[in-house]
Each structure stands twice: as C-alpha cells, then as structure tokens.
DSSP file (Angstrom, degrees, kcal/mol; ACC not computed):
  #  RESIDUE AA STRUCTURE BP1 BP2  ACC     N-H-->O    O-->H-N    N-H-->O    O-->H-N    TCO  KAPPA ALPHA  PHI   PSI    X-CA   Y-CA   Z-CA
    1    1 A M              0   0    0      0, 0.0     2,-0.1     0, 0.0     0, 0.0   0.000 360.0 360.0 360.0 140.2  170.5   92.5  148.6
    2    2 A S     >  -     0   0    0      1,-0.1     4,-1.9     4,-0.0     5,-0.2  -0.409 360.0-108.3 -86.6 168.5  172.5   93.6  145.7
    3    3 A A  H  > S+     0   0    0      1,-0.2     4,-2.4     2,-0.2     5,-0.2   0.849 117.8  53.9 -65.5 -35.2  172.2   97.0  144.1
    4    4 A T  H  > S+     0   0    0      2,-0.2     4,-2.3     1,-0.2    -1,-0.2   0.854 107.3  51.3 -70.4 -32.5  170.4   95.7  140.9
    5    5 A T  H  > S+     0   0    0      2,-0.2     4,-2.3     1,-0.2    -2,-0.2   0.923 112.1  45.9 -68.1 -44.0  167.8   93.9  143.1
    6    6 A V  H  X S+     0   0    0     -4,-1.9     4,-2.4     2,-0.2    -2,-0.2   0.914 113.7  49.3 -64.0 -43.2  167.0   97.2  145.0
    7    7 A T  H  X S+     0   0    0     -4,-2.4     4,-2.3     1,-0.2    -2,-0.2   0.907 111.4  49.3 -63.2 -42.2  166.9   99.1  141.7
    8    8 A S  H  X S+     0   0    0     -4,-2.3     4,-2.4     2,-0.2    -1,-0.2   0.896 111.2  49.7 -64.6 -40.1  164.6   96.6  140.1
    9    9 A A  H  X S+     0   0    0     -4,-2.3     4,-2.2     2,-0.2    -2,-0.2   0.915 112.0  47.4 -65.7 -42.7  162.3   96.7  143.1
   10   10 A L  H  X S+     0   0    0     -4,-2.4     4,-2.5     2,-0.2    -2,-0.2   0.885 111.7  50.9 -65.8 -38.2  162.2  100.5  143.1
   11   11 A L  H  X S+     0   0    0     -4,-2.3     4,-2.4     2,-0.2    -2,-0.2   0.919 110.6  48.6 -64.4 -43.9  161.5  100.5  139.4
   12   12 A A  H  X S+     0   0    0     -4,-2.4     4,-2.1     2,-0.2    -2,-0.2   0.902 112.3  49.1 -63.3 -41.1  158.7   98.1  139.7
   13   13 A L  H  X S+     0   0    0     -4,-2.2     4,-2.4     2,-0.2    -2,-0.2   0.918 111.0  49.5 -63.9 -44.1  157.2  100.1  142.6
   14   14 A A  H  X S+     0   0    0     -4,-2.5     4,-2.5     1,-0.2    -2,-0.2   0.894 110.7  50.0 -63.4 -40.7  157.4  103.3  140.6
   15   15 A L  H  X S+     0   0    0     -4,-2.4     4,-2.3     2,-0.2    -1,-0.2   0.896 110.9  50.0 -65.6 -39.3  155.7  101.7  137.6
   16   16 A G  H  X S+     0   0    0     -4,-2.1     4,-2.1     2,-0.2    -2,-0.2   0.915 112.2  46.4 -64.6 -43.7  152.9  100.4  139.8
   17   17 A V  H  X S+     0   0    0     -4,-2.4     4,-2.4     2,-0.2    -2,-0.2   0.909 112.5  50.9 -65.5 -42.2  152.3  103.8  141.3
   18   18 A G  H  X S+     0   0    0     -4,-2.5     4,-2.1     1,-0.2    -2,-0.2   0.900 110.2  48.9 -62.5 -41.3  152.4  105.5  137.9
   19   19 A A  H  X S+     0   0    0     -4,-2.3     4,-2.1     2,-0.2    -1,-0.2   0.898 110.8  51.1 -65.6 -39.9  149.9  103.0  136.5
   20   20 A G  H  X S+     0   0    0     -4,-2.1     4,-2.0     1,-0.2    -2,-0.2   0.910 110.6  48.0 -63.8 -42.5  147.6  103.6  139.5
   21   21 A L  H  X S+     0   0    0     -4,-2.4     4,-2.4     2,-0.2    -1,-0.2   0.884 109.3  53.7 -65.4 -38.2  147.8  107.4  139.1
   22   22 A A  H  X S+     0   0    0     -4,-2.1     4,-2.3     1,-0.2    -2,-0.2   0.905 108.2  50.1 -63.0 -40.9  147.0  107.1  135.4
   23   23 A V  H  X S+     0   0    0     -4,-2.1     4,-2.4     1,-0.2    -1,-0.2   0.914 110.4  49.9 -63.5 -42.8  143.9  105.0  136.1
   24   24 A L  H  X S+     0   0    0     -4,-2.0     4,-2.1     1,-0.2    -2,-0.2   0.911 111.6  47.9 -62.6 -42.7  142.7  107.6  138.7
   25   25 A V  H  X S+     0   0    0     -4,-2.4     4,-2.3     2,-0.2    -2,-0.2   0.913 112.0  49.3 -65.6 -42.6  143.2  110.5  136.2
   26   26 A I  H  X S+     0   0    0     -4,-2.3     4,-2.4     1,-0.2    -2,-0.2   0.916 111.1  49.4 -64.3 -42.9  141.4  108.6  133.4
   27   27 A E  H  X S+     0   0    0     -4,-2.4     4,-2.2     1,-0.2    -1,-0.2   0.890 110.2  51.4 -63.6 -38.7  138.5  107.8  135.6
   28   28 A E  H  X S+     0   0    0     -4,-2.1     4,-2.3     2,-0.2    -2,-0.2   0.916 110.8  48.0 -64.3 -42.8  138.2  111.4  136.8
   29   29 A L  H  X S+     0   0    0     -4,-2.3     4,-2.0     1,-0.2    -2,-0.2   0.896 111.7  49.9 -65.1 -40.0  138.2  112.6  133.2
   30   30 A R  H  X S+     0   0    0     -4,-2.4     4,-1.8     2,-0.2    -1,-0.2   0.892 110.2  50.8 -65.3 -38.9  135.5  110.1  132.2
   31   31 A W  H  X S+     0   0    0     -4,-2.2     4,-1.7     1,-0.2    -2,-0.2   0.919 110.5  48.6 -64.9 -43.7  133.4  111.1  135.2
   32   32 A E  H  X S+     0   0    0     -4,-2.3     4,-1.1     1,-0.2    -1,-0.2   0.881 109.5  52.8 -63.9 -37.7  133.6  114.8  134.3
   33   33 A A  H  < S+     0   0    0     -4,-2.0    -1,-0.2     1,-0.2    -2,-0.2   0.862 109.3  49.3 -66.8 -35.4  132.7  114.0  130.7
   34   34 A R  H  < S+     0   0    0     -4,-1.8    -1,-0.2     1,-0.2    -2,-0.2   0.832 111.1  49.6 -71.3 -31.4  129.6  112.1  131.8
   35   35 A R  H  < S+     0   0    0     -4,-1.7    -1,-0.2    -5,-0.1    -2,-0.2   0.670  88.3 101.5 -82.0 -17.4  128.5  115.0  134.1
   36   36 A R  S  < S-     0   0    0     -4,-1.1    -3,-0.0    -3,-0.2    -4,-0.0  -0.469  75.2-126.0 -72.8 136.4  128.9  117.7  131.4
   37   37 A V        -     0   0    0     -2,-0.2    -1,-0.1     1,-0.1    11,-0.1  -0.717  30.4-127.0 -81.6 123.5  125.6  118.9  129.7
   38   38 A P        -     0   0    0      0, 0.0     9,-0.8     0, 0.0     2,-0.2  -0.331  18.7-112.4 -73.3 153.7  126.0  118.5  125.9
   39   39 A R  B     -A   46   0A   0      7,-0.2     7,-0.2     1,-0.1     2,-0.2  -0.554  37.4 -99.2 -82.1 149.5  125.4  121.4  123.6
   40   40 A C     >  -     0   0    0      5,-3.4     4,-1.2    -2,-0.2    -1,-0.1  -0.452  20.3-145.7 -69.0 135.7  122.4  121.2  121.2
   41   41 A M  T  4 S+     0   0    0     -2,-0.2    -1,-0.1     2,-0.1    -2,-0.0   0.719  96.2  48.1 -74.3 -20.4  123.4  120.1  117.7
   42   42 A T  T  4 S+     0   0    0      3,-0.1    -1,-0.1     1,-0.0    -3,-0.0   0.927 131.1   8.1 -86.2 -50.5  120.7  122.4  116.2
   43   43 A C  T  4 S-     0   0    0      2,-0.2    -2,-0.1     0, 0.0     3,-0.1   0.580  89.3-122.9-113.9 -12.2  121.2  125.7  117.9
   44   44 A G     <  +     0   0    0     -4,-1.2     2,-0.1     1,-0.3    -3,-0.1   0.469  69.3 125.7  84.0   0.8  124.4  125.4  119.9
   45   45 A E        -     0   0    0     -6,-0.1    -5,-3.4     1,-0.1     2,-0.6  -0.401  67.3-105.0 -87.0 168.2  122.8  126.2  123.2
   46   46 A V  B     +A   39   0A   0     -7,-0.2     2,-0.3    -2,-0.1    -7,-0.2  -0.855  43.5 174.4 -97.1 122.2  122.9  124.1  126.3
   47   47 A H        -     0   0    0     -9,-0.8     3,-0.1    -2,-0.6     6,-0.0  -0.802  37.7 -93.7-118.1 163.1  119.6  122.3  127.1
   48   48 A R    >   -     0   0    0     -2,-0.3     3,-1.6     1,-0.1    -1,-0.1  -0.360  60.5 -80.6 -67.0 157.5  118.7  119.7  129.8
   49   49 A L  T 3  S+     0   0    0      1,-0.3    -1,-0.1    -2,-0.0     3,-0.1  -0.379 114.7   6.7 -62.2 138.5  119.1  116.1  128.7
   50   50 A H  T 3  S+     0   0    0      1,-0.2     2,-0.3    -3,-0.1    -1,-0.3   0.671  91.6 152.2  62.6  21.2  116.1  114.8  126.7
   51   51 A A    <   -     0   0    0     -3,-1.6     2,-0.2     1,-0.1    -1,-0.2  -0.597  51.4-111.2 -80.0 141.9  114.6  118.3  126.5
   52   52 A A        -     0   0    0     -2,-0.3     2,-0.3    -3,-0.1    -4,-0.1  -0.538  33.0-119.4 -71.3 135.1  112.4  119.0  123.5
   53   53 A H              0   0    0     -2,-0.2    -1,-0.1     1,-0.1    -6,-0.0  -0.605 360.0 360.0 -78.5 132.8  114.0  121.6  121.2
   54   54 A R              0   0    0     -2,-0.3    -1,-0.1     0, 0.0    -2,-0.0   0.379 360.0 360.0-115.3 360.0  111.9  124.7  120.8
C-alpha cells in the first residue's frame, strides 16, 4: 500500500467516526430538550405539562 492510500483510508475513518459522534451528541441534546419542563408563557413559572394555569 502506498502512503496516499493509507492516508486516504485514515481520513475516511476519521470522518466516519466524527460523523457518528456528531449524531450521538445531537440525539442527546434533542432528548434533553424533550425531557425539560417548559416555563409558563403567562407567569414564567414551571408547571407540569397540560396543567391548568391558576
């Protein structure tokens, strides 16, 4: 194998690993955003989902 072939293979491997890690980080951020309880638009407090505002 020549040096350019080895370099190209390592570059392709590094790009694949980087893309996989990016997907994992994005999925983790999306999961955390779904689990977070949103603040009330009226009073700014945290209520349970679908709770009636009092």
